[in-house]
C-alpha positions as CSV (number, residue, x, y, z in Angstrom):
1,X,6.7,-18.8,-10.0
2,X,9.1,-16.9,-12.3
3,X,6.2,-14.8,-13.7
4,X,5.4,-13.6,-10.3
5,X,9.0,-12.5,-9.6
6,X,9.1,-10.8,-13.0
7,X,5.9,-8.9,-12.3
8,X,7.2,-7.8,-8.8
9,X,10.6,-6.8,-10.1
10,X,9.1,-5.0,-13.1
11,X,6.9,-2.8,-10.8
12,X,9.8,-2.2,-8.4
13,X,12.2,-1.4,-11.2
14,X,9.7,1.0,-12.7
15,X,9.1,2.6,-9.3
16,X,12.8,3.1,-8.6
17,X,13.6,4.6,-12.0
18,X,10.9,7.2,-11.8
19,X,11.9,10.8,-11.3
20,X,8.4,11.8,-10.2
21,X,6.2,10.3,-7.5
22,X,6.1,6.5,-7.3
23,X,3.0,4.4,-6.6
24,X,2.2,1.8,-4.1
25,X,-0.6,-0.5,-3.1
26,X,-1.2,-0.8,0.7
27,X,-3.5,-3.5,2.0
28,X,-5.6,-3.3,5.1
29,X,-8.4,-5.5,6.3
30,X,-11.6,-3.6,5.9
31,X,-12.8,-4.7,9.4
32,X,-9.6,-3.5,11.0
33,X,-8.9,-0.2,9.2
34,X,-10.9,0.8,6.2
35,X,-10.8,3.8,3.9
36,X,-13.7,5.1,5.9
37,X,-11.6,5.0,9.0
38,X,-8.9,7.1,7.2
39,X,-11.6,9.5,6.1
40,X,-12.7,10.0,9.7
41,X,-9.2,10.7,11.0
42,X,-8.1,14.3,11.9
43,X,-6.8,15.8,8.6
44,X,-7.7,12.5,7.0
45,X,-4.2,11.4,7.9
46,X,-2.8,8.4,9.7
47,X,0.4,6.4,10.2
48,X,0.6,3.1,8.4
49,X,1.9,0.8,11.2
50,X,2.1,-2.8,12.0
51,X,4.1,-4.0,9.0
52,X,6.0,-7.1,10.1
53,X,7.5,-8.3,6.9
54,X,11.1,-7.5,6.0
55,X,10.5,-6.9,2.3
56,X,7.6,-4.5,3.0
57,X,9.6,-2.9,5.8
58,X,12.4,-2.2,3.4
59,X,10.0,-0.4,1.0
60,X,8.6,1.7,3.9
61,X,12.1,2.5,5.2
62,X,14.0,3.0,2.0
63,X,11.8,3.5,-1.1
64,X,8.5,5.1,-0.2
65,X,8.8,8.9,-0.3
66,X,6.7,11.9,0.5
67,X,4.3,12.7,-2.4
68,X,4.1,9.1,-3.6
69,X,0.6,7.8,-4.4
70,X,-1.1,4.9,-2.6
71,X,-3.9,2.6,-3.7
72,X,-5.9,1.8,-0.6
73,X,-6.8,-1.9,-0.9
74,X,-9.4,-3.7,1.3
75,X,-8.3,-7.2,2.0
76,X,-10.0,-10.1,3.8
77,X,-13.5,-9.0,2.6
78,X,-15.9,-9.9,-0.1
79,X,-15.2,-8.6,-2.7
80,X,-11.6,-7.6,-2.4
81,X,-11.3,-4.0,-3.7
82,X,-9.2,-1.0,-4.2
83,X,-11.3,1.5,-2.3
84,X,-9.5,4.8,-3.2
85,X,-6.2,6.6,-3.0
86,X,-4.0,8.3,-0.5
87,X,-0.6,10.0,-0.7
88,X,2.4,9.7,1.5
89,X,2.8,12.8,3.7
90,X,5.7,11.5,5.9
91,X,8.5,9.2,4.9
92,X,9.6,6.1,6.7
93,X,10.3,6.4,10.5
94,X,10.4,3.9,13.4
95,X,7.1,2.2,14.0
96,X,6.5,3.0,17.7
97,X,3.9,0.3,18.1
98,X,6.7,-2.3,18.0
99,X,8.1,-0.9,21.3
100,X,4.8,-0.8,23.4
101,X,3.7,-4.1,25.0
102,X,0.1,-3.1,25.0
103,X,0.1,-2.6,21.2
104,X,-1.3,-5.3,18.9
105,X,1.9,-5.1,16.8
106,X,4.4,-5.2,19.7
107,X,7.7,-6.9,19.0
108,X,9.8,-7.6,22.1
109,X,12.9,-7.9,20.0
110,X,12.6,-4.4,18.5
111,X,14.9,-1.8,19.9
112,X,14.1,1.9,19.8
113,X,17.8,2.7,19.4
114,X,18.0,0.4,16.4
115,X,14.4,0.0,15.1
116,X,13.5,-3.1,13.1
117,X,10.1,-1.9,11.9
118,X,9.1,1.3,10.0
119,X,6.0,3.1,9.0
120,X,4.9,6.1,6.8
121,X,2.1,8.6,7.2
122,X,-0.6,8.7,4.5
123,X,-3.4,11.1,3.8
124,X,-6.7,10.3,2.0
125,X,-6.9,11.8,-1.5
126,X,-10.0,10.2,-2.9
127,X,-12.5,7.4,-1.9
128,X,-13.7,5.9,-5.2
129,X,-17.4,6.3,-5.9
130,X,-17.3,2.6,-6.9
131,X,-14.4,0.4,-5.7
132,X,-12.3,-1.4,-8.2
133,X,-12.7,-5.1,-7.7
134,X,-10.1,-7.8,-8.2
135,X,-12.2,-9.2,-11.1
136,X,-12.0,-5.8,-12.8
137,X,-8.2,-5.8,-12.3
138,X,-8.0,-9.3,-13.8
139,X,-10.0,-8.4,-16.8
140,X,-8.1,-5.2,-17.7
141,X,-5.1,-5.6,-20.1
142,X,-3.0,-3.1,-18.1
143,X,-3.8,-4.3,-14.5
144,X,-4.1,-8.1,-15.1
145,X,-0.5,-8.6,-14.1
146,X,-0.5,-6.4,-11.0
147,X,1.5,-7.9,-8.1
148,X,-1.7,-8.0,-5.9
149,X,-3.2,-10.5,-8.3
150,X,-0.2,-12.9,-8.2
151,X,-0.9,-16.2,-6.6
152,X,0.6,-16.2,-3.1
153,X,1.2,-12.5,-3.1
154,X,0.7,-11.6,0.6
155,X,2.8,-8.4,0.9
156,X,0.8,-5.7,2.5
157,X,2.9,-3.0,0.7
158,X,3.5,-3.5,-3.0
159,X,4.9,-1.3,-5.8
160,X,2.6,-0.3,-8.6
161,X,3.6,1.0,-12.0
162,X,2.4,4.4,-13.3
163,X,0.5,2.6,-16.0
164,X,-1.3,0.4,-13.4
165,X,-2.0,3.5,-11.3
166,X,-3.6,5.3,-14.3
167,X,-5.5,2.2,-15.3
168,X,-7.0,1.7,-11.8
169,X,-8.2,5.3,-11.9
170,X,-9.7,4.7,-15.4
171,X,-11.5,1.6,-14.0
172,X,-12.8,3.7,-11.1
173,X,-14.1,6.2,-13.6
174,X,-12.0,9.1,-12.4
175,X,-8.9,11.0,-13.4
176,X,-5.6,10.3,-11.5
């Protein structure tokens, strides 16, 4: 357990000390919303809604900034992969899906005057020609300790270090 916390705090600390863009991994089930869905959006841009975890919410609300890089991770598929990258084009704002009873992510306790849940807007930068698999991440000396690989790591938004960001691009065979 302590190793997991150390990895998470190392990435978060590295992210918060950076003067340039920071880096994040955002998970989405491929069958619900894939990188291909993002590519098909107008301007290849969407809002990243439906986050209902307080730790992830805090990152969306307080830490993730316009210009930050995003690794787009397909979860709940075989194999699990980083499918490409996006960038944050709008900083955290109230997740309107929490207020609408017809929305999948509706939260009856959420108040528009004092929002509980937040989201950011992201824009597709690059779909990797070949996705980076979890096995590739586990085998690489730079990425083997990424938060996404930690046992029990279920956060849908996670910090990534600049070294991990660059290593993922190297594994994908492209320049960051």
